[in-house]
C-alpha positions in Angstrom: -24.8 -52.3 13.9 -23.2 -48.9 14.4 -25.6 -46.0 14.8 -24.6 -42.3 14.7 -26.9 -40.0 16.7 -26.5 -36.4 15.8 -27.6 -34.2 18.7 -27.6 -35.2 22.4 -30.7 -33.2 23.6 -33.8 -34.8 25.1 -34.7 -36.9 22.2 -31.3 -37.7 20.8 -29.9 -38.5 24.2 -32.9 -40.8 25.1 -32.7 -42.6 21.8 -28.9 -43.0 22.0 -29.2 -44.4 25.5 -31.9 -46.9 24.6 -30.0 -48.0 21.6 -26.8 -48.5 23.4 -28.4 -50.4 26.2 -30.0 -52.6 23.6 -26.5 -53.5 22.3 -26.1 -51.2 19.3 -22.8 -49.5 18.9 -23.7 -45.9 19.3 -21.5 -42.9 18.1 -22.9 -39.7 19.5 -22.3 -36.2 18.1 -22.6 -33.6 20.9 -21.2 -30.2 21.9 -20.5 -28.0 24.8 -21.8 -29.0 28.2 -23.6 -32.0 26.7 -20.4 -33.4 25.2 -18.5 -32.9 28.5 -21.3 -34.6 30.6 -21.6 -37.6 28.4 -17.9 -38.0 28.2 -17.6 -37.9 32.0 -20.8 -39.8 33.1 -22.3 -41.4 30.1 -26.1 -41.1 29.3 -28.3 -41.2 32.4 -31.8 -42.2 31.1 -35.0 -42.2 32.9 -37.8 -43.9 30.9 -41.0 -45.8 31.9 -40.1 -45.6 35.6 -36.7 -47.0 35.1 -33.3 -45.2 35.4 -30.1 -46.5 33.8 -26.8 -45.2 32.5 -25.4 -46.1 29.0 -22.1 -45.3 27.6 -21.9 -44.6 23.7 -19.0 -46.3 21.9 -17.9 -42.9 20.7 -18.7 -39.3 21.7 -17.3 -36.3 19.9 -18.1 -32.8 18.5 -16.3 -33.8 15.3 -18.3 -35.9 12.8 -15.3 -37.3 11.4 -14.1 -38.8 14.7 -17.3 -40.9 14.9 -16.0 -43.3 12.2 -18.1 -45.2 9.6 -21.7 -45.9 10.7 -24.5 -48.0 9.3 -27.3 -45.6 10.0 -27.6 -41.9 11.1 -30.3 -40.4 13.4 -30.7 -36.7 13.2 -32.3 -35.2 16.3 -32.6 -31.6 15.9 -35.0 -28.7 16.9 -37.6 -27.5 14.4 -35.8 -24.1 13.9 -32.7 -26.0 12.9 -34.5 -27.4 9.8 -33.3 -24.1 8.1 -29.8 -25.7 8.3 -31.1 -28.4 6.1 -32.7 -26.1 3.7 -29.6 -24.2 3.3 -27.8 -27.3 2.2 -30.4 -28.0 -0.5 -32.4 -30.6 1.4 -36.1 -29.7 1.1 -37.5 -29.9 4.7 -40.7 -28.5 6.2 -42.4 -28.4 9.6 -46.0 -29.5 9.2 -49.0 -28.3 11.3 -50.9 -31.6 10.3 -48.2 -34.2 10.7 -50.8 -37.2 10.7 -52.1 -36.1 7.4 -48.6 -36.0 5.9 -47.7 -39.3 7.4 -50.9 -41.0 6.0 -50.4 -39.5 2.5 -46.9 -41.0 2.5 -48.3 -44.4 3.7 -51.0 -44.3 1.0 -48.4 -43.8 -1.7 -45.6 -46.2 -0.6 -47.6 -49.2 0.9 -49.8 -49.8 -2.3 -46.8 -49.2 -4.6 -44.6 -51.5 -2.7 -47.0 -54.4 -2.2 -48.5 -54.5 -5.7 -44.9 -54.1 -7.0 -43.7 -57.0 -4.9 -46.6 -59.3 -6.0 -46.3 -58.4 -9.6 -42.6 -57.9 -9.9 -43.4 -55.0 -12.1 -42.0 -51.3 -12.0 -44.1 -48.2 -11.6 -44.7 -47.7 -15.3 -46.1 -51.0 -15.9 -48.3 -50.8 -12.7 -49.9 -47.6 -13.7 -50.3 -48.4 -17.4 -52.0 -51.8 -16.7 -55.7 -51.1 -16.1 -56.1 -54.0 -13.7 -53.1 -53.0 -11.5 -54.1 -49.3 -11.7 -57.5 -50.2 -10.4 -56.0 -52.3 -7.6 -53.7 -49.4 -6.6 -56.7 -47.1 -6.5 -58.7 -49.5 -4.3 -55.7 -49.9 -1.9 -55.4 -46.1 -1.6 -59.1 -45.8 -0.9 -59.1 -48.5 1.7 -56.1 -46.8 3.5 -57.9 -43.5 3.3 -61.0 -44.9 4.9 -59.0 -46.2 7.7 -57.3 -42.8 8.2 -60.6 -41.0 8.2 -62.1 -43.4 10.7 -59.2 -42.5 13.0 -59.9 -38.8 12.7 -57.3 -37.8 10.1 -58.6 -35.1 7.8 -57.2 -36.2 4.4 -58.0 -34.4 1.3 -61.2 -35.4 -0.4 -59.3 -36.2 -3.7 -56.5 -38.2 -2.0 -56.9 -41.2 -4.4 -56.5 -39.1 -7.5 -53.6 -37.1 -5.9 -51.8 -40.2 -4.9 -52.1 -41.8 -8.3 -50.9 -38.5 -9.9 -47.7 -38.9 -7.6 -47.2 -42.5 -9.1 -47.7 -41.1 -12.6 -44.9 -38.8 -12.0 -42.1 -41.2 -11.0 -39.7 -42.8 -13.5 -41.1 -45.7 -15.5 -38.7 -48.3 -14.1 -39.0 -47.1 -10.4 -39.5 -49.5 -7.6 -39.6 -49.0 -3.9 -37.7 -50.7 -1.1 -40.4 -53.2 -0.1 -40.5 -54.7 -3.6 -36.7 -54.7 -3.9 -36.2 -56.3 -0.4 -38.7 -59.0 -0.8 -37.3 -59.9 -4.4 -33.8 -60.1 -2.9 -34.8 -62.2 0.2 -34.3 -59.5 2.7 -36.6 -58.5 5.5 -39.0 -55.6 4.5 -41.4 -53.1 5.8 -44.4 -55.3 4.8 -45.7 -55.6 8.4 -45.1 -51.8 9.1 -46.8 -50.7 5.9 -49.5 -53.1 4.5 -49.7 -54.9 7.8 -50.2 -51.6 9.7 -53.2 -50.7 7.5 -54.7 -54.2 8.3 -54.1 -53.7 12.0 -55.4 -50.2 12.1 -58.4 -51.1 10.0 -59.4 -53.9 12.4 -59.1 -51.5 15.4 -61.3 -48.9 13.6 -63.8 -51.5 12.3 -63.0 -50.7 8.6 -62.7 -53.6 6.1 -59.6 -53.7 4.2 -59.8 -56.8 2.0 -57.3 -55.8 -0.5 -54.6 -55.1 2.0 -55.4 -58.5 3.7 -55.0 -60.3 0.5 -51.8 -58.7 -0.4 -50.4 -59.2 3.1 -51.3 -62.9 3.0 -49.7 -63.2 -0.5 -46.4 -61.6 0.7 -46.1 -63.2 4.2 -44.3 -66.3 3.0 -41.5 -64.2 1.5 -41.3 -62.0 4.6 -41.2 -65.0 7.0 -38.6 -66.6 5.0 -36.4 -63.5 4.9 -36.8 -63.0 8.6 -35.7 -66.6 9.4 -39.0 -67.8 10.8 -39.8 -70.1 7.8 -37.6 -72.2 5.5 -35.4 -70.0 3.4 -36.0 -69.7 -0.3 -35.6 -67.2 -3.1 -38.5 -66.2 -5.3 -37.7 -67.0 -8.9 
């Protein structure tokens, strides 16, 4: 895998170094003194009491010189978000990032898991009373876990999240559903599985998430190569 890292500051340099040491082909965009230093000496990383030097596969101040990459990691300062806004990318700096992260999780994890189990798009999920109730129950479970962990979610988070789903295109799906349907590894463990794990830590029951996780694990295990390979028909 070839990873482009845009920005060789503290975060970008650290992640580029760790990725290069792990065997990824790293292309680093840098400028000025940082560019000269990396070209001359590589990336010297100190992390977890360990120091090592990693050399990216490519280092340049010209994005075109980095070549084709599979993924791009942008590591910029908060004030540089205005460069994104100027390009038409809506970006904001939140003072309550945990709330924002949980609101995203409460939308995407139920949508993906219920979609993967039912093989239905957004319109069918929200218009079928049974699956709409299931989605609402999943959102409520996740919200209970978040609040138990001290995250100050809005009181009407279930209604707000369902309203988001009501606003997406009728035929829309999310990546978890598409990946599992295609036999590819998905974010099941990092979405539905995360709510299950965090619920257990907080002592909050999440039976709906547990049921969906159990139902989808055979597909995920197959896609990850830890169980016999099969395609869902």
